[in-house]
C-alpha positions in Angstrom: -63.5 -10.0 40.8 -62.1 -6.5 41.1 -61.2 -7.0 44.8 -59.4 -10.3 44.1 -57.5 -8.7 41.2 -56.3 -5.8 43.3 -55.4 -8.1 46.2 -53.3 -10.2 43.8 -51.6 -7.0 42.4 -50.8 -6.0 46.0 -49.4 -9.5 46.6 -47.2 -9.1 43.5 -45.7 -5.8 44.6 -45.1 -7.0 48.1 -43.4 -10.2 46.9 -41.4 -8.6 44.1 -40.2 -5.5 46.0 -41.0 -5.3 49.8 -40.2 -8.9 50.6 -37.3 -9.4 48.2 -33.9 -8.3 49.5 -31.5 -6.6 47.1 -29.0 -9.5 47.6 -31.5 -11.9 46.1 -31.8 -9.7 43.0 -28.0 -9.4 42.7 -27.6 -13.2 43.1 -30.3 -13.9 40.5 -28.4 -11.7 38.0 -25.2 -13.7 38.5 -26.6 -17.2 37.9 -29.2 -18.5 35.4 -30.9 -20.5 38.2 -30.0 -20.0 41.8 -31.6 -20.9 45.1 -32.7 -17.2 45.3 -35.0 -17.9 42.3 -36.7 -20.6 44.3 -36.8 -18.5 47.5 -38.5 -15.7 45.6 -41.0 -18.0 43.9 -42.0 -19.4 47.3 -42.5 -15.8 48.6 -44.7 -15.1 45.5 -46.8 -18.2 46.1 -47.3 -17.5 49.8 -48.2 -13.9 49.2 -50.6 -14.7 46.4 -52.3 -17.5 48.3 -52.7 -15.6 51.6 -53.8 -12.3 50.1 -56.5 -14.1 48.1 -58.2 -14.5 51.5 -59.4 -17.9 50.3 -57.4 -21.1 50.9 -59.0 -22.6 47.7 -56.8 -20.2 45.7 -53.7 -22.4 46.1 -53.7 -23.6 42.5 -53.9 -20.2 40.8 -51.3 -19.0 43.3 -49.0 -21.9 42.3 -49.5 -21.0 38.6 -48.6 -17.4 39.3 -45.5 -18.4 41.2 -44.3 -20.9 38.6 -44.8 -18.4 35.8 -43.0 -15.8 37.9 -40.1 -18.2 38.4 -40.0 -18.8 34.6 -39.9 -15.0 33.8 -37.2 -14.5 36.4 -35.0 -17.2 34.8 -35.7 -15.7 31.4 -34.6 -12.3 32.8 -31.4 -13.8 34.1 -30.7 -15.5 30.8 -31.3 -12.2 28.9 -29.1 -10.3 31.4 -26.2 -12.7 30.6 -26.8 -12.1 26.9 -27.0 -8.3 27.5 -30.3 -8.2 25.6 -32.8 -5.5 26.5 -31.0 -5.0 29.8 -32.2 -1.5 30.3 -35.8 -2.2 29.5 -36.4 -5.7 30.8 -37.5 -4.5 34.2 -40.5 -2.7 32.6 -41.2 -5.6 30.3 -41.0 -8.0 33.1 -43.4 -6.1 35.3 -45.9 -5.7 32.5 -45.7 -9.5 31.8 -46.2 -10.3 35.5 -49.3 -8.1 35.8 -50.7 -9.4 32.5 -50.4 -13.0 33.8 -52.1 -12.0 37.1 -55.0 -10.5 35.2 -55.3 -13.6 33.0 -55.1 -16.1 35.9 -57.7 -14.2 38.0 -60.1 -14.1 35.0 -59.6 -17.8 34.3 -60.2 -18.9 37.9 -63.0 -16.6 38.8 -66.4 -16.5 37.2 -68.7 -14.1 39.0 -71.7 -15.0 36.8 -71.6 -18.7 36.9 -72.8 -21.0 39.7 -70.1 -23.4 38.6 -67.4 -20.9 39.7 -64.2 -22.8 40.7 -64.0 -21.0 44.0 -66.7 -19.6 46.3 -65.7 -16.1 47.3 -67.4 -15.4 50.6 -65.9 -12.0 51.4 -66.2 -8.8 49.4 -64.0 -5.8 50.1 -64.4 -2.2 49.2 -62.4 -1.8 46.0 -61.4 1.8 46.7 -59.9 0.9 50.0 -57.8 -1.8 48.4 -56.6 0.7 45.8 -55.7 3.1 48.6 -53.5 0.3 50.1 -52.0 -0.5 46.7 -51.2 3.2 46.1 -49.4 3.5 49.5 -47.4 0.3 48.8 -46.4 1.7 45.4 -45.1 4.8 47.1 -42.5 2.7 49.0 -40.0 0.1 47.6 -41.6 -0.2 44.1 -41.2 3.6 43.5 -37.6 3.5 44.7 -36.8 0.7 42.2 -38.8 2.3 39.4 -36.9 5.6 39.7 -33.6 3.7 39.8 -34.5 1.8 36.6 -35.8 4.9 34.8 -32.6 6.7 35.5 -30.5 3.7 34.4 -32.6 3.3 31.2 -31.7 6.8 30.2 -28.1 6.5 31.4 -28.5 9.1 34.2 -25.8 8.3 36.7 -23.9 10.1 39.4 -20.5 8.8 40.4 -20.6 8.2 44.2 -17.8 8.2 46.6 -17.7 6.0 49.7 -19.4 8.6 51.8 -22.3 9.0 49.4 -22.7 5.2 49.0 -23.2 4.9 52.8 -26.2 7.2 52.6 -28.1 5.4 49.8 -30.3 3.6 52.3 -31.1 7.0 54.0 -32.0 8.5 50.7 -34.4 5.6 50.0 -36.1 6.1 53.3 -36.4 9.9 52.7 -37.9 9.2 49.3 -40.4 6.8 50.7 -41.5 9.1 53.4 -41.8 12.1 51.1 -44.0 10.2 48.6 -46.3 8.8 51.3 -46.6 12.3 52.8 -47.2 13.9 49.4 -49.8 11.3 48.6 -51.7 11.9 51.8 -51.5 15.7 51.4 -53.0 15.4 47.9 -55.9 13.4 49.3 -56.7 16.2 51.8 -56.3 19.0 49.1 -53.1 20.4 50.7 -51.3 21.1 47.4 -49.6 24.1 49.0 -48.0 21.9 51.6 -46.7 19.6 48.8 -45.0 22.7 47.2 -43.5 23.6 50.6 -42.0 20.1 51.0 -40.5 20.2 47.5 -39.1 23.7 48.1 -37.6 22.7 51.5 -36.0 19.6 50.0 -34.5 21.7 47.2 -33.1 24.2 49.7 -31.4 21.4 51.7 -30.0 20.0 48.5 -28.7 23.4 47.5 -26.8 23.8 50.7 -24.9 20.5 50.1 -21.2 21.1 49.9 -21.0 19.1 46.7 -22.6 21.5 44.2 -21.4 20.0 40.9 -23.7 20.4 38.0 -23.9 16.7 37.4 -25.0 15.9 41.0 -27.5 18.8 41.0 -29.2 17.6 37.8 -29.1 14.0 39.1 -30.9 14.9 42.3 -33.4 17.2 40.6 -34.4 14.4 38.2 -34.8 11.9 41.1 -36.8 14.4 43.1 -39.1 15.2 40.2 -39.7 11.5 39.6 -40.4 10.9 43.2 -42.9 13.7 43.7 -44.4 13.0 40.3 -45.2 9.4 41.2 -46.9 10.5 44.5 -48.8 13.3 42.9 -50.1 11.2 40.1 -51.1 8.4 42.4 -52.9 10.9 44.7 -54.8 12.6 41.9 -55.7 9.2 40.3 -57.1 7.9 43.6 -58.9 11.2 44.6 -60.3 12.2 41.2 -61.0 8.8 39.6 -61.3 6.1 42.2 -63.1 8.1 44.9 -65.5 9.7 42.5 -66.4 6.6 40.5 
């Protein structure tokens, strides 16, 4: 069951972050129910169904997609009411994951010969967690950092030039987290420190040295490296040794 659960969590993060364009998120915030809600629910269903690696999983995948759709509509409604706006992202993600755990437990019975589905393939759990950790280092981490900073009202006023570099910043953040994660796995902690120091030097040489921007970038960098380091230590010290 562990392999199926991890596969479904991978499907969730792919559908909710990697395969969901920002314009869909923006559109869903503008309307209570939009076509983007249905597009996203369809992506959730396909991701969940395919990554189950068993075509008999269509019903649980459908339930996951429908509940995901319902939570997205609820989030849009609460956004219009300006209720828990700062924290709904974290609540929403917790609810999605809780539903996935519940559905997998309901539709999988490893000890009963009356199990609803016959799972033929078994996958190394630690390898799936490695894939999940690498995925978390990409788009999910970018959004998580953004939401954390928004929740604590940490903003930096950007001009047109800086706005044009937002995408580049996200790519840099993704690459630094993946590299940091890999270096942690091979015990190259010194190299991680070198990357952080090199990035800090480059930031310091920026022509815009306002205190607000410096603190903003420092918080973002610490969150970015912190996520990668924690994931690396968790995988190396707990998953690999269990």
